[in-house]
HTML snippet that shows the backbone in 3Dmol.js (N, CA, C, O; Angstrom):
<script src="https://3Dmol.org/build/3Dmol-min.js"></script>
<div id="view" style="width:600px;height:400px;position:relative"></div>
<script>
const pdb = `
ATOM      1  N   MET A   1       0.841  -1.184   0.000  1.00  0.00           N
ATOM      2  CA  MET A   1       0.000   0.000   0.000  1.00  0.00           C
ATOM      3  C   MET A   1       0.881   1.239   0.000  1.00  0.00           C
ATOM      4  O   MET A   1       1.931   1.286   0.641  1.00  0.00           O
ATOM      5  N   THR A   2       0.430   2.219  -0.722  1.00  0.00           N
ATOM      6  CA  THR A   2       1.197   3.454  -0.766  1.00  0.00           C
ATOM      7  C   THR A   2       0.819   4.346   0.421  1.00  0.00           C
ATOM      8  O   THR A   2      -0.188   4.143   1.101  1.00  0.00           O
ATOM      9  N   LYS A   3       1.665   5.320   0.624  1.00  0.00           N
ATOM     10  CA  LYS A   3       1.458   6.233   1.748  1.00  0.00           C
ATOM     11  C   LYS A   3       0.177   7.054   1.567  1.00  0.00           C
ATOM     12  O   LYS A   3      -0.527   7.332   2.537  1.00  0.00           O
ATOM     13  N   ASP A   4      -0.120   7.440   0.322  1.00  0.00           N
ATOM     14  CA  ASP A   4      -1.332   8.218   0.064  1.00  0.00           C
ATOM     15  C   ASP A   4      -2.594   7.409   0.343  1.00  0.00           C
ATOM     16  O   ASP A   4      -3.560   7.933   0.898  1.00  0.00           O
ATOM     17  N   LYS A   5      -2.589   6.140  -0.039  1.00  0.00           N
ATOM     18  CA  LYS A   5      -3.743   5.291   0.244  1.00  0.00           C
ATOM     19  C   LYS A   5      -3.928   5.096   1.745  1.00  0.00           C
ATOM     20  O   LYS A   5      -5.056   5.054   2.235  1.00  0.00           O
ATOM     21  N   LEU A   6      -2.832   4.978   2.463  1.00  0.00           N
ATOM     22  CA  LEU A   6      -2.924   4.831   3.912  1.00  0.00           C
ATOM     23  C   LEU A   6      -3.463   6.097   4.567  1.00  0.00           C
ATOM     24  O   LEU A   6      -4.219   6.024   5.536  1.00  0.00           O
ATOM     25  N   LYS A   7      -3.075   7.257   4.041  1.00  0.00           N
ATOM     26  CA  LYS A   7      -3.607   8.512   4.585  1.00  0.00           C
ATOM     27  C   LYS A   7      -5.105   8.618   4.319  1.00  0.00           C
ATOM     28  O   LYS A   7      -5.852   9.123   5.157  1.00  0.00           O
ATOM     29  N   GLY A   8      -5.547   8.142   3.153  1.00  0.00           N
ATOM     30  CA  GLY A   8      -6.976   8.097   2.865  1.00  0.00           C
ATOM     31  C   GLY A   8      -7.711   7.150   3.795  1.00  0.00           C
ATOM     32  O   GLY A   8      -8.832   7.424   4.224  1.00  0.00           O
ATOM     33  N   LEU A   9      -7.062   6.022   4.104  1.00  0.00           N
ATOM     34  CA  LEU A   9      -7.650   5.061   5.037  1.00  0.00           C
ATOM     35  C   LEU A   9      -7.756   5.658   6.437  1.00  0.00           C
ATOM     36  O   LEU A   9      -8.732   5.403   7.143  1.00  0.00           O
ATOM     37  N   VAL A  10      -6.779   6.437   6.840  1.00  0.00           N
ATOM     38  CA  VAL A  10      -6.832   7.116   8.143  1.00  0.00           C
ATOM     39  C   VAL A  10      -8.002   8.104   8.167  1.00  0.00           C
ATOM     40  O   VAL A  10      -8.713   8.201   9.167  1.00  0.00           O
ATOM     41  N   ALA A  11      -8.200   8.834   7.070  1.00  0.00           N
ATOM     42  CA  ALA A  11      -9.304   9.794   7.010  1.00  0.00           C
ATOM     43  C   ALA A  11     -10.653   9.082   7.079  1.00  0.00           C
ATOM     44  O   ALA A  11     -11.555   9.519   7.794  1.00  0.00           O
ATOM     45  N   LEU A  12     -10.787   7.985   6.335  1.00  0.00           N
ATOM     46  CA  LEU A  12     -12.039   7.230   6.347  1.00  0.00           C
ATOM     47  C   LEU A  12     -12.305   6.618   7.719  1.00  0.00           C
ATOM     48  O   LEU A  12     -13.430   6.667   8.217  1.00  0.00           O
ATOM     49  N   SER A  13     -11.285   6.051   8.319  1.00  0.00           N
ATOM     50  CA  SER A  13     -11.481   5.443   9.635  1.00  0.00           C
ATOM     51  C   SER A  13     -11.726   6.498  10.716  1.00  0.00           C
ATOM     52  O   SER A  13     -12.388   6.212  11.714  1.00  0.00           O
ATOM     53  N   SER A  14     -11.206   7.697  10.534  1.00  0.00           N
ATOM     54  CA  SER A  14     -11.521   8.787  11.465  1.00  0.00           C
ATOM     55  C   SER A  14     -13.002   9.139  11.390  1.00  0.00           C
ATOM     56  O   SER A  14     -13.638   9.413  12.407  1.00  0.00           O
ATOM     57  N   LEU A  15     -13.539   9.130  10.183  1.00  0.00           N
ATOM     58  CA  LEU A  15     -14.963   9.388  10.003  1.00  0.00           C
ATOM     59  C   LEU A  15     -15.797   8.282  10.651  1.00  0.00           C
ATOM     60  O   LEU A  15     -16.808   8.564  11.294  1.00  0.00           O
ATOM     61  N   ILE A  16     -15.383   7.040  10.486  1.00  0.00           N
ATOM     62  CA  ILE A  16     -16.089   5.911  11.096  1.00  0.00           C
ATOM     63  C   ILE A  16     -16.017   6.005  12.621  1.00  0.00           C
ATOM     64  O   ILE A  16     -17.006   5.753  13.310  1.00  0.00           O
ATOM     65  N   THR A  17     -14.849   6.365  13.142  1.00  0.00           N
ATOM     66  CA  THR A  17     -14.686   6.505  14.590  1.00  0.00           C
ATOM     67  C   THR A  17     -15.570   7.626  15.137  1.00  0.00           C
ATOM     68  O   THR A  17     -16.201   7.469  16.183  1.00  0.00           O
ATOM     69  N   ALA A  18     -15.615   8.745  14.435  1.00  0.00           N
ATOM     70  CA  ALA A  18     -16.453   9.864  14.884  1.00  0.00           C
ATOM     71  C   ALA A  18     -17.933   9.479  14.857  1.00  0.00           C
ATOM     72  O   ALA A  18     -18.687   9.847  15.758  1.00  0.00           O
ATOM     73  N   THR A  19     -18.346   8.742  13.830  1.00  0.00           N
ATOM     74  CA  THR A  19     -19.728   8.281  13.760  1.00  0.00           C
ATOM     75  C   THR A  19     -20.049   7.353  14.933  1.00  0.00           C
ATOM     76  O   THR A  19     -21.105   7.474  15.553  1.00  0.00           O
ATOM     77  N   GLY A  20     -19.149   6.440  15.231  1.00  0.00           N
ATOM     78  CA  GLY A  20     -19.337   5.541  16.364  1.00  0.00           C
ATOM     79  C   GLY A  20     -19.408   6.286  17.677  1.00  0.00           C
ATOM     80  O   GLY A  20     -20.225   5.962  18.539  1.00  0.00           O
ATOM     81  N   PHE A  21     -18.556   7.284  17.832  1.00  0.00           N
ATOM     82  CA  PHE A  21     -18.543   8.106  19.042  1.00  0.00           C
ATOM     83  C   PHE A  21     -19.875   8.823  19.227  1.00  0.00           C
ATOM     84  O   PHE A  21     -20.422   8.857  20.329  1.00  0.00           O
ATOM     85  N   ILE A  22     -20.390   9.394  18.147  1.00  0.00           N
ATOM     86  CA  ILE A  22     -21.670  10.107  18.204  1.00  0.00           C
ATOM     87  C   ILE A  22     -22.795   9.137  18.555  1.00  0.00           C
ATOM     88  O   ILE A  22     -23.647   9.446  19.388  1.00  0.00           O
ATOM     89  N   LEU A  23     -22.799   7.964  17.920  1.00  0.00           N
ATOM     90  CA  LEU A  23     -23.838   6.985  18.223  1.00  0.00           C
ATOM     91  C   LEU A  23     -23.772   6.517  19.671  1.00  0.00           C
ATOM     92  O   LEU A  23     -24.804   6.288  20.302  1.00  0.00           O
ATOM     93  N   LEU A  24     -22.560   6.375  20.195  1.00  0.00           N
ATOM     94  CA  LEU A  24     -22.410   5.947  21.584  1.00  0.00           C
ATOM     95  C   LEU A  24     -22.983   6.968  22.562  1.00  0.00           C
ATOM     96  O   LEU A  24     -23.757   6.617  23.453  1.00  0.00           O
ATOM     97  N   PHE A  25     -22.608   8.205  22.395  1.00  0.00           N
ATOM     98  CA  PHE A  25     -22.945   9.203  23.400  1.00  0.00           C
ATOM     99  C   PHE A  25     -24.311   9.851  23.209  1.00  0.00           C
ATOM    100  O   PHE A  25     -24.810  10.515  24.117  1.00  0.00           O
ATOM    101  N   PHE A  26     -24.919   9.668  22.050  1.00  0.00           N
ATOM    102  CA  PHE A  26     -26.259  10.199  21.830  1.00  0.00           C
ATOM    103  C   PHE A  26     -27.273   9.084  21.600  1.00  0.00           C
ATOM    104  O   PHE A  26     -28.334   9.319  21.022  1.00  0.00           O
ATOM    105  N   SER A  27     -26.952   7.875  22.048  1.00  0.00           N
ATOM    106  CA  SER A  27     -27.827   6.729  21.818  1.00  0.00           C
ATOM    107  C   SER A  27     -29.181   6.901  22.514  1.00  0.00           C
ATOM    108  O   SER A  27     -30.201   6.447  21.995  1.00  0.00           O
ATOM    109  N   ILE A  28     -29.200   7.541  23.663  1.00  0.00           N
ATOM    110  CA  ILE A  28     -30.474   7.738  24.365  1.00  0.00           C
ATOM    111  C   ILE A  28     -31.373   8.683  23.576  1.00  0.00           C
ATOM    112  O   ILE A  28     -32.571   8.438  23.436  1.00  0.00           O
ATOM    113  N   ASN A  29     -30.796   9.753  23.065  1.00  0.00           N
ATOM    114  CA  ASN A  29     -31.584  10.697  22.259  1.00  0.00           C
ATOM    115  C   ASN A  29     -32.114  10.024  20.999  1.00  0.00           C
ATOM    116  O   ASN A  29     -33.287  10.174  20.655  1.00  0.00           O
ATOM    117  N   PHE A  30     -31.248   9.281  20.312  1.00  0.00           N
ATOM    118  CA  PHE A  30     -31.665   8.603  19.096  1.00  0.00           C
ATOM    119  C   PHE A  30     -32.713   7.529  19.400  1.00  0.00           C
ATOM    120  O   PHE A  30     -33.699   7.399  18.675  1.00  0.00           O
ATOM    121  N   GLY A  31     -32.500   6.765  20.467  1.00  0.00           N
ATOM    122  CA  GLY A  31     -33.442   5.719  20.847  1.00  0.00           C
ATOM    123  C   GLY A  31     -34.811   6.274  21.194  1.00  0.00           C
ATOM    124  O   GLY A  31     -35.830   5.713  20.793  1.00  0.00           O
ATOM    125  N   THR A  32     -34.841   7.361  21.928  1.00  0.00           N
ATOM    126  CA  THR A  32     -36.107   7.996  22.287  1.00  0.00           C
ATOM    127  C   THR A  32     -36.818   8.545  21.054  1.00  0.00           C
ATOM    128  O   THR A  32     -38.038   8.433  20.929  1.00  0.00           O
ATOM    129  N   SER A  33     -36.052   9.132  20.153  1.00  0.00           N
ATOM    130  CA  SER A  33     -36.627   9.669  18.929  1.00  0.00           C
ATOM    131  C   SER A  33     -37.239   8.567  18.061  1.00  0.00           C
ATOM    132  O   SER A  33     -38.355   8.710  17.561  1.00  0.00           O
ATOM    133  N   PHE A  34     -36.510   7.480  17.888  1.00  0.00           N
ATOM    134  CA  PHE A  34     -37.014   6.375  17.084  1.00  0.00           C
ATOM    135  C   PHE A  34     -38.228   5.723  17.750  1.00  0.00           C
ATOM    136  O   PHE A  34     -39.168   5.321  17.065  1.00  0.00           O
ATOM    137  N   ALA A  35     -38.213   5.617  19.070  1.00  0.00           N
ATOM    138  CA  ALA A  35     -39.353   5.045  19.784  1.00  0.00           C
ATOM    139  C   ALA A  35     -40.574   5.953  19.656  1.00  0.00           C
ATOM    140  O   ALA A  35     -41.700   5.466  19.555  1.00  0.00           O
ATOM    141  N   GLY A  36     -40.359   7.254  19.659  1.00  0.00           N
ATOM    142  CA  GLY A  36     -41.469   8.192  19.459  1.00  0.00           C
ATOM    143  C   GLY A  36     -42.087   8.035  18.079  1.00  0.00           C
ATOM    144  O   GLY A  36     -43.308   8.085  17.926  1.00  0.00           O
ATOM    145  N   LYS A  37     -41.233   7.843  17.074  1.00  0.00           N
ATOM    146  CA  LYS A  37     -41.740   7.601  15.719  1.00  0.00           C
ATOM    147  C   LYS A  37     -42.496   6.270  15.656  1.00  0.00           C
ATOM    148  O   LYS A  37     -43.510   6.150  14.969  1.00  0.00           O
ATOM    149  N   TRP A  38     -41.989   5.284  16.377  1.00  0.00           N
ATOM    150  CA  TRP A  38     -42.636   3.977  16.388  1.00  0.00           C
ATOM    151  C   TRP A  38     -44.028   4.068  17.015  1.00  0.00           C
ATOM    152  O   TRP A  38     -44.991   3.502  16.497  1.00  0.00           O
ATOM    153  N   ILE A  39     -44.121   4.787  18.135  1.00  0.00           N
ATOM    154  CA  ILE A  39     -45.417   4.884  18.819  1.00  0.00           C
ATOM    155  C   ILE A  39     -46.413   5.682  17.990  1.00  0.00           C
ATOM    156  O   ILE A  39     -47.610   5.394  18.016  1.00  0.00           O
ATOM    157  N   ALA A  40     -45.938   6.675  17.260  1.00  0.00           N
ATOM    158  CA  ALA A  40     -46.831   7.434  16.386  1.00  0.00           C
ATOM    159  C   ALA A  40     -47.332   6.553  15.245  1.00  0.00           C
ATOM    160  O   ALA A  40     -48.493   6.645  14.848  1.00  0.00           O
ATOM    161  N   LYS A  41     -46.460   5.708  14.724  1.00  0.00           N
ATOM    162  CA  LYS A  41     -46.832   4.801  13.641  1.00  0.00           C
ATOM    163  C   LYS A  41     -47.829   3.755  14.131  1.00  0.00           C
ATOM    164  O   LYS A  41     -48.735   3.371  13.392  1.00  0.00           O
ATOM    165  N   GLN A  42     -47.669   3.289  15.379  1.00  0.00           N
ATOM    166  CA  GLN A  42     -48.560   2.288  15.949  1.00  0.00           C
ATOM    167  C   GLN A  42     -49.909   2.875  16.350  1.00  0.00           C
ATOM    168  O   GLN A  42     -50.900   2.152  16.454  1.00  0.00           O
ATOM    169  N   GLY A  43     -49.945   4.161  16.568  1.00  0.00           N
ATOM    170  CA  GLY A  43     -51.178   4.791  17.017  1.00  0.00           C
ATOM    171  C   GLY A  43     -51.333   4.779  18.524  1.00  0.00           C
ATOM    172  O   GLY A  43     -52.410   5.070  19.043  1.00  0.00           O
ATOM    173  N   GLY A  44     -50.261   4.443  19.230  1.00  0.00           N
ATOM    174  CA  GLY A  44     -50.284   4.441  20.689  1.00  0.00           C
ATOM    175  C   GLY A  44     -49.904   3.083  21.239  1.00  0.00           C
ATOM    176  O   GLY A  44     -50.016   2.065  20.557  1.00  0.00           O
ATOM    177  N   ALA A  45     -49.454   3.084  22.480  1.00  0.00           N
ATOM    178  CA  ALA A  45     -49.080   1.847  23.171  1.00  0.00           C
ATOM    179  C   ALA A  45     -49.051   2.144  24.665  1.00  0.00           C
ATOM    180  O   ALA A  45     -49.011   3.302  25.080  1.00  0.00           O
ATOM    181  N   ASP A  46     -49.071   1.085  25.462  1.00  0.00           N
ATOM    182  CA  ASP A  46     -48.990   1.294  26.901  1.00  0.00           C
ATOM    183  C   ASP A  46     -47.547   1.614  27.304  1.00  0.00           C
ATOM    184  O   ASP A  46     -46.611   1.380  26.540  1.00  0.00           O
ATOM    185  N   GLN A  47     -47.388   2.146  28.501  1.00  0.00           N
ATOM    186  CA  GLN A  47     -46.088   2.637  28.934  1.00  0.00           C
ATOM    187  C   GLN A  47     -45.012   1.552  29.015  1.00  0.00           C
ATOM    188  O   GLN A  47     -43.894   1.795  28.561  1.00  0.00           O
ATOM    189  N   PRO A  48     -45.292   0.361  29.570  1.00  0.00           N
ATOM    190  CA  PRO A  48     -44.230  -0.650  29.620  1.00  0.00           C
ATOM    191  C   PRO A  48     -43.711  -1.051  28.234  1.00  0.00           C
ATOM    192  O   PRO A  48     -42.515  -1.280  28.050  1.00  0.00           O
ATOM    193  N   THR A  49     -44.623  -1.132  27.270  1.00  0.00           N
ATOM    194  CA  THR A  49     -44.203  -1.463  25.907  1.00  0.00           C
ATOM    195  C   THR A  49     -43.336  -0.351  25.330  1.00  0.00           C
ATOM    196  O   THR A  49     -42.317  -0.616  24.691  1.00  0.00           O
ATOM    197  N   TYR A  50     -43.740   0.878  25.556  1.00  0.00           N
ATOM    198  CA  TYR A  50     -42.975   2.026  25.071  1.00  0.00           C
ATOM    199  C   TYR A  50     -41.570   2.046  25.680  1.00  0.00           C
ATOM    200  O   TYR A  50     -40.597   2.327  24.980  1.00  0.00           O
ATOM    201  N   LEU A  51     -41.460   1.754  26.959  1.00  0.00           N
ATOM    202  CA  LEU A  51     -40.148   1.732  27.617  1.00  0.00           C
ATOM    203  C   LEU A  51     -39.274   0.611  27.076  1.00  0.00           C
ATOM    204  O   LEU A  51     -38.062   0.780  26.944  1.00  0.00           O
ATOM    205  N   ILE A  52     -39.876  -0.535  26.763  1.00  0.00           N
ATOM    206  CA  ILE A  52     -39.115  -1.634  26.174  1.00  0.00           C
ATOM    207  C   ILE A  52     -38.608  -1.248  24.789  1.00  0.00           C
ATOM    208  O   ILE A  52     -37.479  -1.574  24.424  1.00  0.00           O
ATOM    209  N   VAL A  53     -39.439  -0.558  24.024  1.00  0.00           N
ATOM    210  CA  VAL A  53     -39.032  -0.118  22.681  1.00  0.00           C
ATOM    211  C   VAL A  53     -37.892   0.900  22.788  1.00  0.00           C
ATOM    212  O   VAL A  53     -36.937   0.839  22.014  1.00  0.00           O
ATOM    213  N   ILE A  54     -37.985   1.821  23.729  1.00  0.00           N
ATOM    214  CA  ILE A  54     -36.901   2.793  23.929  1.00  0.00           C
ATOM    215  C   ILE A  54     -35.604   2.069  24.271  1.00  0.00           C
ATOM    216  O   ILE A  54     -34.548   2.376  23.717  1.00  0.00           O
ATOM    217  N   GLU A  55     -35.690   1.110  25.184  1.00  0.00           N
ATOM    218  CA  GLU A  55     -34.492   0.360  25.586  1.00  0.00           C
ATOM    219  C   GLU A  55     -33.906  -0.421  24.409  1.00  0.00           C
ATOM    220  O   GLU A  55     -32.688  -0.490  24.247  1.00  0.00           O
ATOM    221  N   GLY A  56     -34.768  -0.997  23.604  1.00  0.00           N
ATOM    222  CA  GLY A  56     -34.298  -1.761  22.448  1.00  0.00           C
ATOM    223  C   GLY A  56     -33.582  -0.881  21.440  1.00  0.00           C
ATOM    224  O   GLY A  56     -32.495  -1.225  20.974  1.00  0.00           O
ATOM    225  N   TYR A  57     -34.182   0.255  21.100  1.00  0.00           N
ATOM    226  CA  TYR A  57     -33.536   1.168  20.159  1.00  0.00           C
ATOM    227  C   TYR A  57     -32.230   1.717  20.732  1.00  0.00           C
ATOM    228  O   TYR A  57     -31.235   1.825  20.016  1.00  0.00           O
ATOM    229  N   THR A  58     -32.231   2.060  22.008  1.00  0.00           N
ATOM    230  CA  THR A  58     -31.017   2.573  22.642  1.00  0.00           C
ATOM    231  C   THR A  58     -29.904   1.532  22.612  1.00  0.00           C
ATOM    232  O   THR A  58     -28.756   1.864  22.317  1.00  0.00           O
ATOM    233  N   ASN A  59     -30.230   0.284  22.913  1.00  0.00           N
ATOM    234  CA  ASN A  59     -29.226  -0.784  22.863  1.00  0.00           C
ATOM    235  C   ASN A  59     -28.702  -1.006  21.450  1.00  0.00           C
ATOM    236  O   ASN A  59     -27.518  -1.286  21.261  1.00  0.00           O
ATOM    237  N   ASN A  60     -29.581  -0.882  20.459  1.00  0.00           N
ATOM    238  CA  ASN A  60     -29.131  -1.010  19.072  1.00  0.00           C
ATOM    239  C   ASN A  60     -28.106   0.067  18.720  1.00  0.00           C
ATOM    240  O   ASN A  60     -27.086  -0.218  18.092  1.00  0.00           O
ATOM    241  N   PHE A  61     -28.384   1.297  19.126  1.00  0.00           N
ATOM    242  CA  PHE A  61     -27.448   2.381  18.840  1.00  0.00           C
ATOM    243  C   PHE A  61     -26.146   2.213  19.623  1.00  0.00           C
ATOM    244  O   PHE A  61     -25.072   2.527  19.112  1.00  0.00           O
ATOM    245  N   LEU A  62     -26.236   1.721  20.855  1.00  0.00           N
ATOM    246  CA  LEU A  62     -25.021   1.465  21.633  1.00  0.00           C
ATOM    247  C   LEU A  62     -24.152   0.397  20.978  1.00  0.00           C
ATOM    248  O   LEU A  62     -22.935   0.556  20.880  1.00  0.00           O
ATOM    249  N   ALA A  63     -24.767  -0.674  20.538  1.00  0.00           N
ATOM    250  CA  ALA A  63     -24.013  -1.762  19.901  1.00  0.00           C
ATOM    251  C   ALA A  63     -23.388  -1.297  18.593  1.00  0.00           C
ATOM    252  O   ALA A  63     -22.211  -1.552  18.338  1.00  0.00           O
ATOM    253  N   THR A  64     -24.169  -0.621  17.771  1.00  0.00           N
ATOM    254  CA  THR A  64     -23.644  -0.127  16.492  1.00  0.00           C
ATOM    255  C   THR A  64     -22.524   0.878  16.713  1.00  0.00           C
ATOM    256  O   THR A  64     -21.497   0.819  16.036  1.00  0.00           O
ATOM    257  N   GLY A  65     -22.709   1.796  17.652  1.00  0.00           N
ATOM    258  CA  GLY A  65     -21.672   2.784  17.957  1.00  0.00           C
ATOM    259  C   GLY A  65     -20.403   2.146  18.471  1.00  0.00           C
ATOM    260  O   GLY A  65     -19.304   2.560  18.100  1.00  0.00           O
ATOM    261  N   SER A  66     -20.540   1.141  19.321  1.00  0.00           N
ATOM    262  CA  SER A  66     -19.366   0.456  19.861  1.00  0.00           C
ATOM    263  C   SER A  66     -18.584  -0.254  18.762  1.00  0.00           C
ATOM    264  O   SER A  66     -17.355  -0.195  18.723  1.00  0.00           O
ATOM    265  N   ILE A  67     -19.303  -0.917  17.882  1.00  0.00           N
ATOM    266  CA  ILE A  67     -18.645  -1.633  16.789  1.00  0.00           C
ATOM    267  C   ILE A  67     -17.922  -0.654  15.864  1.00  0.00           C
ATOM    268  O   ILE A  67     -16.758  -0.862  15.522  1.00  0.00           O
ATOM    269  N   LEU A  68     -18.610   0.404  15.465  1.00  0.00           N
ATOM    270  CA  LEU A  68     -17.981   1.382  14.569  1.00  0.00           C
ATOM    271  C   LEU A  68     -16.782   2.061  15.229  1.00  0.00           C
ATOM    272  O   LEU A  68     -15.745   2.259  14.595  1.00  0.00           O
ATOM    273  N   PHE A  69     -16.929   2.412  16.492  1.00  0.00           N
ATOM    274  CA  PHE A  69     -15.838   3.071  17.211  1.00  0.00           C
ATOM    275  C   PHE A  69     -14.626   2.146  17.316  1.00  0.00           C
ATOM    276  O   PHE A  69     -13.495   2.578  17.092  1.00  0.00           O
ATOM    277  N   GLY A  70     -14.854   0.884  17.654  1.00  0.00           N
ATOM    278  CA  GLY A  70     -13.752  -0.069  17.781  1.00  0.00           C
ATOM    279  C   GLY A  70     -13.061  -0.341  16.460  1.00  0.00           C
ATOM    280  O   GLY A  70     -11.832  -0.356  16.393  1.00  0.00           O
ATOM    281  N   ILE A  71     -13.838  -0.558  15.407  1.00  0.00           N
ATOM    282  CA  ILE A  71     -13.244  -0.805  14.087  1.00  0.00           C
ATOM    283  C   ILE A  71     -12.476   0.422  13.613  1.00  0.00           C
ATOM    284  O   ILE A  71     -11.382   0.303  13.062  1.00  0.00           O
ATOM    285  N   GLY A  72     -13.049   1.595  13.830  1.00  0.00           N
ATOM    286  CA  GLY A  72     -12.373   2.824  13.410  1.00  0.00           C
ATOM    287  C   GLY A  72     -11.048   3.023  14.126  1.00  0.00           C
ATOM    288  O   GLY A  72     -10.042   3.351  13.497  1.00  0.00           O
ATOM    289  N   LEU A  73     -11.043   2.825  15.441  1.00  0.00           N
ATOM    290  CA  LEU A  73      -9.791   2.989  16.197  1.00  0.00           C
ATOM    291  C   LEU A  73      -8.738   1.967  15.782  1.00  0.00           C
ATOM    292  O   LEU A  73      -7.565   2.305  15.624  1.00  0.00           O
ATOM    293  N   ALA A  74      -9.160   0.715  15.605  1.00  0.00           N
ATOM    294  CA  ALA A  74      -8.212  -0.323  15.199  1.00  0.00           C
ATOM    295  C   ALA A  74      -7.620  -0.012  13.832  1.00  0.00           C
ATOM    296  O   ALA A  74      -6.426  -0.212  13.612  1.00  0.00           O
ATOM    297  N   THR A  75      -8.442   0.471  12.921  1.00  0.00           N
ATOM    298  CA  THR A  75      -7.960   0.800  11.580  1.00  0.00           C
ATOM    299  C   THR A  75      -7.021   1.999  11.613  1.00  0.00           C
ATOM    300  O   THR A  75      -6.019   2.024  10.899  1.00  0.00           O
ATOM    301  N   ILE A  76      -7.341   2.989  12.435  1.00  0.00           N
ATOM    302  CA  ILE A  76      -6.447   4.146  12.559  1.00  0.00           C
ATOM    303  C   ILE A  76      -5.079   3.712  13.095  1.00  0.00           C
ATOM    304  O   ILE A  76      -4.043   4.111  12.564  1.00  0.00           O
ATOM    305  N   LEU A  77      -5.085   2.897  14.140  1.00  0.00           N
ATOM    306  CA  LEU A  77      -3.816   2.435  14.718  1.00  0.00           C
ATOM    307  C   LEU A  77      -3.005   1.633  13.710  1.00  0.00           C
ATOM    308  O   LEU A  77      -1.796   1.828  13.581  1.00  0.00           O
ATOM    309  N   PHE A  78      -3.673   0.727  12.993  1.00  0.00           N
ATOM    310  CA  PHE A  78      -2.982  -0.069  11.987  1.00  0.00           C
ATOM    311  C   PHE A  78      -2.405   0.808  10.883  1.00  0.00           C
ATOM    312  O   PHE A  78      -1.261   0.619  10.471  1.00  0.00           O
ATOM    313  N   SER A  79      -3.193   1.766  10.403  1.00  0.00           N
ATOM    314  CA  SER A  79      -2.740   2.640   9.319  1.00  0.00           C
ATOM    315  C   SER A  79      -1.574   3.516   9.754  1.00  0.00           C
ATOM    316  O   SER A  79      -0.609   3.688   9.009  1.00  0.00           O
ATOM    317  N   CYS A  80      -1.663   4.063  10.949  1.00  0.00           N
ATOM    318  CA  CYS A  80      -0.563   4.906  11.447  1.00  0.00           C
ATOM    319  C   CYS A  80       0.709   4.084  11.617  1.00  0.00           C
ATOM    320  O   CYS A  80       1.805   4.567  11.331  1.00  0.00           O
ATOM    321  N   TYR A  81       0.569   2.848  12.082  1.00  0.00           N
ATOM    322  CA  TYR A  81       1.730   1.973  12.218  1.00  0.00           C
ATOM    323  C   TYR A  81       2.357   1.707  10.853  1.00  0.00           C
ATOM    324  O   TYR A  81       3.578   1.744  10.705  1.00  0.00           O
ATOM    325  N   LYS A  82       1.519   1.442   9.865  1.00  0.00           N
ATOM    326  CA  LYS A  82       2.039   1.172   8.523  1.00  0.00           C
ATOM    327  C   LYS A  82       2.698   2.411   7.917  1.00  0.00           C
ATOM    328  O   LYS A  82       3.710   2.297   7.225  1.00  0.00           O
ATOM    329  N   ILE A  83       2.138   3.583   8.169  1.00  0.00           N
ATOM    330  CA  ILE A  83       2.757   4.822   7.675  1.00  0.00           C
ATOM    331  C   ILE A  83       4.132   5.017   8.306  1.00  0.00           C
ATOM    332  O   ILE A  83       5.088   5.379   7.622  1.00  0.00           O
ATOM    333  N   LEU A  84       4.228   4.777   9.605  1.00  0.00           N
ATOM    334  CA  LEU A  84       5.518   4.901  10.274  1.00  0.00           C
ATOM    335  C   LEU A  84       6.505   3.860   9.764  1.00  0.00           C
ATOM    336  O   LEU A  84       7.702   4.129   9.670  1.00  0.00           O
ATOM    337  N   GLU A  85       6.013   2.688   9.441  1.00  0.00           N
ATOM    338  CA  GLU A  85       6.863   1.620   8.923  1.00  0.00           C
ATOM    339  C   GLU A  85       7.402   1.976   7.531  1.00  0.00           C
ATOM    340  O   GLU A  85       8.545   1.656   7.205  1.00  0.00           O
ATOM    341  N   ILE A  86       6.576   2.639   6.715  1.00  0.00           N
ATOM    342  CA  ILE A  86       7.010   3.070   5.379  1.00  0.00           C
ATOM    343  C   ILE A  86       8.070   4.142   5.485  1.00  0.00           C
ATOM    344  O   ILE A  86       9.004   4.161   4.684  1.00  0.00           O
ATOM    345  N   ASN A  87       7.948   5.048   6.467  1.00  0.00           N
ATOM    346  CA  ASN A  87       8.922   6.135   6.631  1.00  0.00           C
ATOM    347  C   ASN A  87      10.296   5.640   7.017  1.00  0.00           C
ATOM    348  O   ASN A  87      11.285   6.326   6.760  1.00  0.00           O
ATOM    349  N   GLU A  88      10.389   4.475   7.626  1.00  0.00           N
ATOM    350  CA  GLU A  88      11.698   3.976   8.067  1.00  0.00           C
ATOM    351  C   GLU A  88      12.523   3.428   6.966  1.00  0.00           C
ATOM    352  O   GLU A  88      13.643   2.976   7.201  1.00  0.00           O
TER     353      GLU A  88
END
`;
const viewer = $3Dmol.createViewer("view");
viewer.addModel(pdb, "pdb");
viewer.setStyle({}, {cartoon: {color: "spectrum"}});
viewer.zoomTo();
viewer.render();
</script>
């Protein structure tokens, strides 16, 4: 791999890491928003069901954010290591 391609990979993985970070820390907001859309689509639901839906959406965003954040960080570390290896 060339140095330019590795720099592009660092930029792409930085974007993936930032997306994962946002999903992690705003998962409650996103989960509540999606659950609100779900309840509007259903025409209403009882409170325990609504809370379960909020928890489910929040957990989905947490899992997705964690995966993206981890993959992004691992790719950044690998790319930076390879760039340093090319410089030597």
